[in-house]
C-alpha positions as CSV (number, residue, x, y, z in Angstrom):
1,X,-85.7,-10.3,33.9
2,X,-86.8,-6.7,33.5
3,X,-87.3,-7.3,29.9
4,X,-89.3,-10.4,30.3
5,X,-91.6,-8.7,33.1
6,X,-92.7,-5.9,30.5
7,X,-93.5,-8.8,27.7
8,X,-95.7,-10.4,30.2
9,X,-98.7,-9.1,29.2
10,X,-101.5,-9.9,26.1
11,X,-99.2,-8.5,23.8
12,X,-97.7,-10.6,20.5
13,X,-95.9,-13.2,20.8
14,X,-92.8,-12.1,18.9
15,X,-92.2,-9.9,21.5
16,X,-92.0,-12.4,24.6
17,X,-90.1,-14.7,21.9
18,X,-87.4,-11.8,21.5
19,X,-87.0,-11.2,25.3
20,X,-86.7,-14.8,25.7
21,X,-83.9,-15.6,23.2
22,X,-82.0,-12.8,24.9
23,X,-82.7,-14.1,27.9
24,X,-81.4,-17.5,26.9
25,X,-78.6,-16.0,25.5
26,X,-79.1,-17.2,21.8
27,X,-78.5,-15.6,18.8
28,X,-81.1,-15.6,16.1
29,X,-79.0,-18.5,13.9
30,X,-78.9,-20.8,17.1
31,X,-82.5,-20.2,17.5
32,X,-83.0,-21.2,13.8
33,X,-80.9,-24.3,14.1
34,X,-82.6,-25.5,17.2
35,X,-86.1,-25.1,16.0
36,X,-85.3,-25.4,11.9
37,X,-87.6,-22.6,11.4
38,X,-86.2,-20.1,8.9
39,X,-83.8,-17.2,10.4
40,X,-86.1,-14.7,7.8
41,X,-89.1,-16.0,9.6
42,X,-88.0,-15.8,13.2
43,X,-87.0,-12.4,12.5
44,X,-89.9,-11.2,11.2
45,X,-91.8,-12.6,14.5
46,X,-89.6,-10.3,16.4
47,X,-90.2,-7.4,14.5
48,X,-93.7,-7.8,14.5
49,X,-93.7,-8.7,10.5
50,X,-94.5,-12.6,10.7
51,X,-97.4,-13.9,13.3
52,X,-97.5,-17.2,15.2
53,X,-100.5,-19.2,13.5
54,X,-99.8,-23.1,13.7
55,X,-98.6,-25.0,16.7
56,X,-95.7,-26.8,15.3
57,X,-93.8,-23.6,14.8
58,X,-94.6,-22.3,18.6
59,X,-94.0,-26.1,20.3
60,X,-90.6,-26.3,18.4
61,X,-90.0,-22.5,19.9
62,X,-91.0,-23.5,23.5
63,X,-89.0,-26.2,23.6
64,X,-85.9,-24.8,22.0
65,X,-85.9,-21.8,24.9
66,X,-87.1,-24.6,27.4
67,X,-90.3,-22.9,28.2
68,X,-93.9,-23.5,29.2
69,X,-96.4,-22.3,25.8
70,X,-97.9,-19.6,27.9
71,X,-94.6,-18.2,28.5
72,X,-94.9,-17.5,24.5
73,X,-98.3,-17.2,24.4
74,X,-98.6,-14.9,27.8
75,X,-101.5,-17.0,29.0
76,X,-103.8,-16.2,31.0
77,X,-104.2,-12.9,29.2
78,X,-105.1,-9.8,32.0
79,X,-109.2,-8.9,32.2
80,X,-110.2,-6.6,29.1
81,X,-113.6,-6.0,30.5
82,X,-116.3,-7.1,33.0
83,X,-116.8,-10.5,31.4
84,X,-113.4,-11.5,30.8
85,X,-112.8,-10.4,34.4
86,X,-115.4,-12.7,35.5
87,X,-114.4,-15.7,33.5
88,X,-110.9,-15.4,34.9
89,X,-112.5,-15.2,38.9
90,X,-113.9,-19.0,38.3
91,X,-110.6,-19.9,37.8
92,X,-109.6,-19.1,41.5
93,X,-113.0,-20.4,42.7
94,X,-112.2,-23.9,41.0
95,X,-108.7,-23.9,42.5
96,X,-110.3,-23.6,46.3
97,X,-113.0,-26.4,44.8
98,X,-109.3,-28.7,44.3
99,X,-108.1,-27.9,47.5
100,X,-111.0,-27.8,49.9
101,X,-111.7,-31.3,51.7
102,X,-114.8,-32.9,51.0
103,X,-117.7,-32.2,53.3
104,X,-118.7,-35.5,55.6
105,X,-122.0,-34.9,54.5
106,X,-123.5,-33.8,51.4
107,X,-127.2,-32.7,50.6
108,X,-129.3,-34.9,48.3
109,X,-128.9,-33.6,44.4
110,X,-131.6,-34.7,41.8
111,X,-129.9,-36.6,39.0
112,X,-132.0,-35.2,36.5
113,X,-131.8,-31.6,37.9
114,X,-128.0,-32.2,37.4
115,X,-128.6,-33.5,33.8
116,X,-130.3,-30.2,33.2
117,X,-127.7,-28.1,34.9
118,X,-124.9,-29.7,32.3
119,X,-126.8,-29.9,29.0
120,X,-127.2,-26.0,29.6
121,X,-123.3,-25.8,30.2
122,X,-122.7,-27.5,27.0
123,X,-124.9,-25.3,25.1
124,X,-122.7,-22.5,26.4
125,X,-119.6,-23.8,25.6
126,X,-120.9,-24.5,22.3
127,X,-121.7,-21.2,21.6
128,X,-119.0,-20.2,22.7
129,X,-120.1,-18.2,25.6
130,X,-117.5,-18.3,28.0
131,X,-119.3,-16.1,29.9
132,X,-122.7,-17.9,30.7
133,X,-120.3,-21.0,31.1
134,X,-117.8,-19.4,33.7
135,X,-121.0,-18.8,36.1
136,X,-122.2,-22.5,35.6
137,X,-119.4,-23.8,36.6
138,X,-118.5,-23.6,40.4
139,X,-121.9,-24.7,41.6
140,X,-121.9,-27.5,38.4
141,X,-118.9,-28.6,39.8
142,X,-120.5,-28.7,44.0
143,X,-123.6,-30.4,42.6
144,X,-121.8,-33.2,40.5
145,X,-119.6,-33.8,43.8
146,X,-122.5,-34.3,46.0
147,X,-124.5,-36.3,43.6
148,X,-121.7,-39.2,43.6
149,X,-121.5,-38.8,47.3
150,X,-125.2,-39.5,47.9
151,X,-125.8,-41.9,45.0
152,X,-126.4,-45.8,45.4
153,X,-127.8,-47.9,43.6
154,X,-128.2,-47.8,39.6
155,X,-128.1,-44.3,39.8
156,X,-124.6,-44.1,40.8
157,X,-123.1,-44.9,37.1
158,X,-125.4,-42.1,35.8
159,X,-123.7,-40.0,39.1
160,X,-119.9,-40.9,37.3
161,X,-121.1,-39.7,34.0
162,X,-122.6,-36.9,35.1
163,X,-119.7,-35.6,37.5
164,X,-116.9,-36.2,34.2
165,X,-119.0,-34.3,31.9
166,X,-118.7,-31.5,34.5
167,X,-115.3,-31.7,35.2
168,X,-114.7,-31.8,31.4
169,X,-116.6,-28.7,30.9
170,X,-114.5,-27.3,33.8
171,X,-111.1,-28.6,31.8
172,X,-112.2,-26.9,29.0
173,X,-112.4,-23.4,30.0
174,X,-109.2,-23.7,32.1
175,X,-107.8,-24.8,29.1
176,X,-108.7,-21.9,26.9
177,X,-107.8,-19.2,29.8
178,X,-104.5,-20.9,29.8
179,X,-104.4,-22.2,33.3
180,X,-103.5,-25.9,31.9
181,X,-101.8,-26.9,35.1
182,X,-105.2,-26.4,36.8
183,X,-107.5,-28.0,33.7
184,X,-104.9,-30.9,34.4
185,X,-105.4,-31.3,37.9
186,X,-109.4,-31.3,37.0
187,X,-109.3,-34.5,34.7
188,X,-107.4,-36.2,36.8
189,X,-110.0,-35.6,39.3
190,X,-112.5,-36.3,36.9
191,X,-111.5,-40.1,36.7
192,X,-113.6,-42.3,38.6
193,X,-111.5,-45.4,38.5
194,X,-108.4,-47.3,37.0
195,X,-110.6,-47.3,33.2
196,X,-110.6,-43.8,32.2
197,X,-113.9,-42.2,30.1
198,X,-113.7,-41.2,26.8
199,X,-114.7,-37.9,27.4
200,X,-111.7,-37.2,29.8
201,X,-109.1,-38.5,27.1
202,X,-110.5,-37.0,24.5
203,X,-110.0,-33.7,27.0
204,X,-106.6,-34.7,27.6
205,X,-105.8,-34.6,24.0
206,X,-106.6,-31.2,23.3
207,X,-104.7,-30.3,26.4
208,X,-101.4,-32.1,25.3
209,X,-102.1,-30.2,21.8
210,X,-102.3,-26.8,23.9
211,X,-99.1,-27.5,25.5
212,X,-97.5,-28.3,22.2
213,X,-96.9,-31.9,23.0
214,X,-97.9,-33.7,20.1
215,X,-96.0,-37.2,20.6
216,X,-97.8,-37.4,24.0
217,X,-101.1,-36.5,22.9
218,X,-100.7,-39.2,19.8
219,X,-100.1,-41.8,22.9
220,X,-103.2,-40.6,24.0
221,X,-105.4,-41.5,21.2
222,X,-103.7,-44.8,21.2
223,X,-105.6,-45.5,24.7
224,X,-108.7,-43.5,23.3
225,X,-109.4,-45.9,20.7
226,X,-109.4,-48.8,23.1
227,X,-111.9,-46.3,25.4
228,X,-114.8,-46.5,22.6
229,X,-113.4,-44.6,19.7
230,X,-115.3,-41.9,17.4
231,X,-115.5,-39.5,14.8
232,X,-113.4,-36.7,17.0
233,X,-110.3,-38.7,18.3
234,X,-109.0,-39.3,14.9
235,X,-109.4,-35.3,13.9
236,X,-107.5,-34.5,17.3
237,X,-104.5,-36.9,16.3
238,X,-104.6,-35.7,12.8
239,X,-103.4,-32.5,14.2
240,X,-101.0,-33.9,16.1
241,X,-99.4,-35.8,13.1
242,X,-99.1,-32.2,11.6
243,X,-97.9,-31.1,14.1
244,X,-95.1,-33.4,14.3
245,X,-95.3,-33.2,10.4
246,X,-96.5,-36.3,9.2
247,X,-98.9,-35.4,6.8
248,X,-99.8,-38.8,5.0
249,X,-100.7,-40.3,8.7
250,X,-102.9,-36.9,9.4
251,X,-104.4,-37.3,6.5
252,X,-105.3,-41.3,6.7
253,X,-106.7,-40.3,10.1
254,X,-109.1,-37.9,8.6
255,X,-110.3,-40.4,6.3
256,X,-111.2,-42.7,9.5
257,X,-113.4,-39.3,11.0
258,X,-115.2,-39.0,8.1
259,X,-116.2,-42.6,7.8
260,X,-117.1,-42.2,11.5
261,X,-119.0,-38.9,11.0
262,X,-122.7,-39.3,11.5
263,X,-124.7,-36.3,10.3
264,X,-123.8,-32.9,8.6
265,X,-122.6,-31.3,12.4
266,X,-119.6,-34.0,12.3
267,X,-118.9,-34.1,8.8
268,X,-118.6,-30.4,8.7
269,X,-116.1,-30.6,11.9
270,X,-114.2,-33.4,10.0
271,X,-113.7,-30.7,7.1
272,X,-112.4,-28.0,9.6
273,X,-110.4,-30.7,10.6
274,X,-108.6,-30.5,7.3
275,X,-108.3,-27.5,6.6
276,X,-106.7,-27.1,10.3
277,X,-104.0,-29.8,9.1
278,X,-103.3,-27.8,6.0
279,X,-102.7,-25.1,7.6
280,X,-100.2,-26.7,9.9
281,X,-98.2,-27.9,7.4
282,X,-98.3,-24.2,5.5
283,X,-100.8,-24.8,2.6
284,X,-102.8,-22.1,2.9
285,X,-104.7,-21.8,0.1
286,X,-105.8,-25.6,0.5
287,X,-106.9,-24.8,3.9
288,X,-108.4,-21.9,2.5
289,X,-110.4,-24.4,0.0
290,X,-111.6,-26.6,3.2
291,X,-112.9,-23.5,4.9
292,X,-115.2,-23.1,1.7
293,X,-116.4,-26.3,1.4
294,X,-117.4,-26.3,5.2
295,X,-121.2,-25.9,5.5
296,X,-121.0,-23.3,8.4
297,X,-124.6,-23.5,9.1
298,X,-124.6,-26.9,10.4
299,X,-121.8,-25.2,13.2
300,X,-122.3,-24.0,16.7
301,X,-121.1,-20.9,17.3
302,X,-117.5,-21.6,19.0
303,X,-116.6,-24.1,15.9
304,X,-117.6,-21.2,13.6
305,X,-115.6,-18.6,15.5
306,X,-112.7,-21.4,15.2
307,X,-112.9,-21.9,11.7
308,X,-113.3,-18.1,10.8
309,X,-110.3,-17.9,12.6
310,X,-108.4,-20.6,10.6
311,X,-110.2,-18.9,7.5
312,X,-108.4,-15.3,8.3
313,X,-105.1,-16.9,9.1
314,X,-105.6,-18.9,5.3
315,X,-106.3,-15.3,3.8
316,X,-103.7,-13.3,5.3
317,X,-101.2,-15.7,4.3
318,X,-102.1,-15.5,0.7
319,X,-101.5,-11.3,1.2
320,X,-105.2,-10.6,1.8
321,X,-105.0,-8.7,4.7
322,X,-108.4,-7.5,4.0
323,X,-110.7,-10.5,3.6
324,X,-108.9,-11.5,6.8
325,X,-109.8,-8.7,8.7
326,X,-113.6,-9.6,7.3
327,X,-112.9,-13.2,8.6
328,X,-112.0,-11.7,12.3
329,X,-115.1,-9.7,12.4
330,X,-117.0,-12.4,11.8
331,X,-115.2,-14.4,14.2
332,X,-115.8,-12.0,17.0
333,X,-119.1,-11.5,16.3
334,X,-119.7,-15.5,16.7
335,X,-117.8,-16.1,19.9
336,X,-116.5,-12.5,21.2
337,X,-114.7,-13.9,24.4
338,X,-113.4,-17.0,22.5
339,X,-111.8,-15.4,19.8
340,X,-109.9,-12.9,22.3
341,X,-108.5,-15.8,24.2
342,X,-107.4,-17.2,21.3
343,X,-103.2,-16.9,21.3
344,X,-103.4,-17.5,17.3
345,X,-106.1,-15.1,16.5
346,X,-104.9,-12.5,19.0
347,X,-101.0,-12.7,17.4
348,X,-103.2,-12.4,14.1
349,X,-105.1,-9.5,14.9
350,X,-102.0,-7.9,16.4
351,X,-100.2,-8.5,13.1
352,X,-103.2,-7.0,11.0
353,X,-103.8,-3.7,12.5
354,X,-101.5,-1.8,10.0
355,X,-101.8,-4.4,7.1
356,X,-105.4,-3.0,6.2
357,X,-106.9,-1.0,4.2
358,X,-110.6,-1.1,4.1
359,X,-111.0,-2.2,7.7
360,X,-108.3,-0.8,9.7
361,X,-110.6,1.0,12.3
362,X,-112.4,-2.4,12.8
363,X,-109.4,-4.4,13.7
364,X,-108.1,-1.9,15.9
365,X,-111.3,-2.1,17.5
366,X,-110.6,-5.6,18.2
367,X,-106.6,-5.2,19.4
368,X,-108.2,-3.0,21.8
369,X,-110.5,-5.3,23.5
370,X,-108.3,-7.7,23.3
371,X,-105.6,-5.8,25.4
372,X,-103.0,-5.2,22.3
373,X,-103.1,-1.9,22.1
């Protein structure tokens, strides 16, 4: 187990893959047979020539090695810098909140004030400002619980909605940090009754996708359709279908999403999902075309950063390391901590460190700040 302990930090996925394969006493050929992935690709991962930028192969590797996704990604990552440490600490605050019994009495919370707090937290999430979001969450969860405990009459329905929103925001941050078990517990706690609200179901689908469980995500998506479908649901289902290797089904879902999109932002996010699906099935050139078609001005900081990471991956897959480095630097500028918590972005940063010619210093700086060097 010593080798596993030494690779437990925030380094590339390939290093942990090699350690786990040896721990399971498997050859490279055994792993290739179990996953359907090429032996050259697997060898490249373990030696640092390759990197992981697709959910499907990561899910196949974790299933073959009988692991959780976090065992290969290394999440949650060791804190790097004061803001990352603060965000990590919020996870412990939320864990205590989950196990602490409700007080017998709760202070009165004005629903208008709680709604304003939730809007501010949602704005922080949209901007990709994980630090500002994290600082708001413990008090937000506390206030939302108190609001529900004291609400009566017509205001109770609004209190339920606001409490759901607070829990979904918290679960999203925990998921991105890598505390997926805590995220699941918060989502379970958010359910006000038998009927599951659409925001909870959508966040559960995101969580199942991140856990490498596309079939479970698709089953959840079917239930979410009954709860009131929107444009976002079919885009997530499309990614899950692409993870499972079903491109035609993914394309049909993206067509549905495009028909449901109501404004420029939603249309841009559907095109971004098309890029994600193309990348997931291994078509880097098509993914790059979709990225170029997106109206970047219509996106907030978090989605713009994710799109730029997808652009970087597409450039790197087409042997354009310097262009990929530029996109990663732009993604870091859009949402710094969001990028450094993304396992695929981190793997790409590590892979590009020695591949760039014009932007070596910038990529190495990103790697240093992410704890990859």
